Structures are given as C-alpha cells and as structure tokens.
N, C-alpha and C positions, 0 to 999 in steps of 0.2 A: 420702635415707636415713632421716632422722628420722621422717618420716611412715610409712615402710614398717615400721620397728621398732615404732612405736606401734600401727600397724594390726595387726601380727602379735601383739603382746602383748595387745591388747584382745580379739582373736578367740580366742586361746588361753586368756585369762583367763576367757572365758565358760564354758569347760569345767572350770575349776579347782575350783569348788565341787562340781560333780557328781562329779568324780574323787575329791575329798576325802571325800564321803559314802560312795562305794563302798569306799574304802580303810578308812574307819572301821568300816564294817559287816564287812569281811573280816578285819580285824586286831584289832578291839576297842579301838583307839585312840580317844581323845576326838576330837570333830570339830575342835576347835581345833588339836591337834597333828597331826592328819591334814592339815588345811589348810596348816599351816606346812611339813610335809614335802613336800607337792605344790608349794608355792611355791618352796622351796629347790631342788627337783629341776628345776623349770622354769627357774630362774635359772642353774643349772648347764648346762642344755641350750643356752641362748641366749648364755652368756658368750663363746664363740668369736666370735659375730656382733658383740657389743658391742666386744670387743677388736680385731677386724679393722676395724670401721667407725668406732669412736670415737663412735657414735651415742648420744644421750641420749633417753630416752623419758618423762622426768618434768619438767614445767615448773618444779618446785621446785628441781631441780638447776641450771637456767639462772639462776634468781634468786640462788641461793647463789654461783654463779660470778661473776655481775655484781657483787654487793656485796662479794665478796672481792678484786675487782680483776682478774678474768680475763675477757677477751673484750670485744667491743663490744656496746652496747645494741641496735643494729640487727640484729646477727648473732643474738643470743640471742632477740630478739623474733621473728625469722623462725623460729627453731627451735620456739618455743612455738606459733606458728600451725600449723606443720607437724605437731607432736605432737597438737594438738587435731583437725586434719583427719584424721590417721591413726587416731586413737581413734574418731572418729565413723564412719569407713568400716568399721573393724573391728567395732564394735558392730552397725552396720546389716547387715553381712554375716552376722554370727552369727545375728541375728534372722531374716534372709531365708533362710538356707541350712541351718541346723542343725534337726534334727527337733524338733517341739514337746515331745516327751518329755524333751529335754535342756535345755529352757528354763525349767524350774520355779524355778531359783535365780537367774535373771537379774535380777529386781528387787532382790536383795540387793547387786548390784555397784555400785549408785549410792550406797551408804552408808546407814546408818540409826542413829539414836540408840538405844542399848541399855540395858536394865536401869534404866529410869527416869532416864537421863542427861538433864540440861537443856542448853540451848544454851550457857550459860557454861562448864559442865564440858566439853562437846564441843569448844568452841573451844580451851580450854586443852589438851585432849588432842591434838587435831590439830596445833596450833601447837608444843606441846612435843615431840611425837614427830617432827614434821618437822624441828625444830631438831636433835634428836639424830641423826636419819638423815643429815641433810646435813653435820653435823660429821664423821661417819664418812666420808661421801663425799669431802669436801674433804681430810680427812686421808689417805685412800687415794691421792689423786692425787699427793701429795708423798712418800708412804712408799715403802719398798723392801722387796722380799721378798713371796712369795706369801701369807704369813699376813696381813700388814698391808694388802695391796692387794686381796685377794680373800676370804679366810676370815673376817677380822675384820668386814668389812661384811656378810657373809652371816650371821654370828652376831648382829650388831646388828639385822639385818632380822627374824630370828626372834624376838628379844626384844621388838622394837617391835610386831610383830604380836600377840604374846602379851599385852602390856599394853593395846594399843588395842582388842583384841577385847572388852574389858569396857565400852567407852564408845561408839566410833563405827565399829567394824569391824576395823581402821581403813582409811581410804582412802589419804590421803597423796599421791595423784596427781590433781590437779585436772582434767587432760585426760580421763583414763579415767573418773573419777566423773561428770563432766559428760556424756560420751558416753552413759553408761548412764542418767543422769537424763533425758536427752532421750527415751530409749526407755520408761522406767518412772518416772513422777513419783511416787516413794514419799513425798516430803515437799515442803514448800513451797519456792518459788523463793528466798525470803529465807533460809530455813534452809540451803539448799544453797549459796548464794553465801557466806554468812558462815562456815559450819562447814567446808565441803568445798572451798572455793576460796580465800577470803581467809586463813583461819587457817593452812593449811599453807604458803602463800606468805610470810606474815609470819614463821613459824618459820624458813623457809629464809633469809629476809633477815637475821635476827639471827645465824644461823650464819655467813653470809658476812661480816657486820660484825665478828663475833668473830675470824675468821681474818684479816681485814684489819688489825684492831687488833694482833693477835699478830705479824703480819709487820712492822708499823710499829715496834712495841716492840723487836723483835729487830734491826731495822736501825739504830736510834738509837745503841747503843754503838759500832758500827762507825764511824759518822760522827764521834763524839766522839774516838775514838782517832786517826783520820786527821787531824782538825783539830789535835789535840795534837802529833802528829808534825810537821806542817807548821809549827807555831809554834816548835818547838824548832830547826827548820832555819833 
C-alpha cells in the first residue's frame, strides 16, 4: 500500500505545477498561492485513501515515528523502501505516458535553490520546515477532533510551503524529490543528498526526539506519585 500511495502522489504531483500555472492565469492568483491551493485540494482528495489505509508516503514521517518511539526499525525501513520504489515508478510513468506539452515543469519537482540561496541556508530551511511539519504530524496522531487531526496539519502545510518557496521549493519528501532528480539532474548529487535528503530527515529526527522527550517528561510525575503511595502503604 505504501508504494501505491507514493506512486499515485508522484504521478499526480507531476501535473500539480501545470494545474497551478493554469489556475494562476485564470484567476489572477500568484503562482505561489495557486500552487498551495492545488496542493491542499489534492490532499483533500486523497485524504479518504490515507484514512482508510493508514499509508504513509513521506520517509520523514517514518523517521519521526521511529525517534518518537512508535513502530519497529525494520517495519519503518521497509516502508521507506516501498515509498522510494513507488515514487520512482510514479515519476517514470509520468515521463513515459504524459504528453510532452505537460512535462515542461517536471525539472522543478526535484527541488532547486531559489533566490540566491546557498547550501547552508537551504539545509536550515529543509531541516527546519521538516521539523515543524513532523511536529504537526505527530501531534495530529494523538489529537482528537477534526480540526486538530486534519485541518491544523493542512494549514501548517500551506504555511510551510509558503515559507519554503523562498528557499528550496520546498521539497520535504526525500523519496519524491529523489525520484524526480533521477529523471532531471537539475543540481549536483552532493547538493541533492545534503539538502533534499539528509536535511529533511534530520529535521524529522529532531521532531521525533522532541515528542519522545515530552512523553518521558509527562510520564515521570506519575511514577513519582505511584512510588509515594506505595511508600505510605
């Protein structure tokens, strides 16, 4: 299921920029807000699939889960392999089957440093935004109510895309960005590994560690109270 979701998202993502361009021209919206609107609409469309299957399509989510104490290493490692395979299949299918006229924006999908951004700034951007995104993701897993579990992460995604658009795109999904990098080498291998793979995974790791520390801190007072009661007895 993980590879199917990643494949579907990568294939549909190939059309996202084209649809955003058309929407911007038709409505007068800036390309940024047109892109965000298309992204949120796409997430709304696939939300029933994600809710039904529980499938994850971003390797950073697996890293956040691991370091927050959820799941086994082998299980999440398998997920990440499936996500990468699905993303590669999706990008390859888009290149093979979609008309050439729709492929003009494909090179942008692998990510690129924008507005004179250097690698250090790009790494900070990808890592920081991945940290924030995965904090919202982990919070939504434990939260209750549709606002906290669905609408809040959606709003966070829009904000993150808005901020990241000034630096790296942003990408925030190593599987999908690598799949498109294999199709269109828009930057060096080193730049792609550091900025679009390592940085978002590190951000997700720190998000997981933060939630793990918060859980441990919340559990300690309970243990103290229990120990005190046992001593009184």
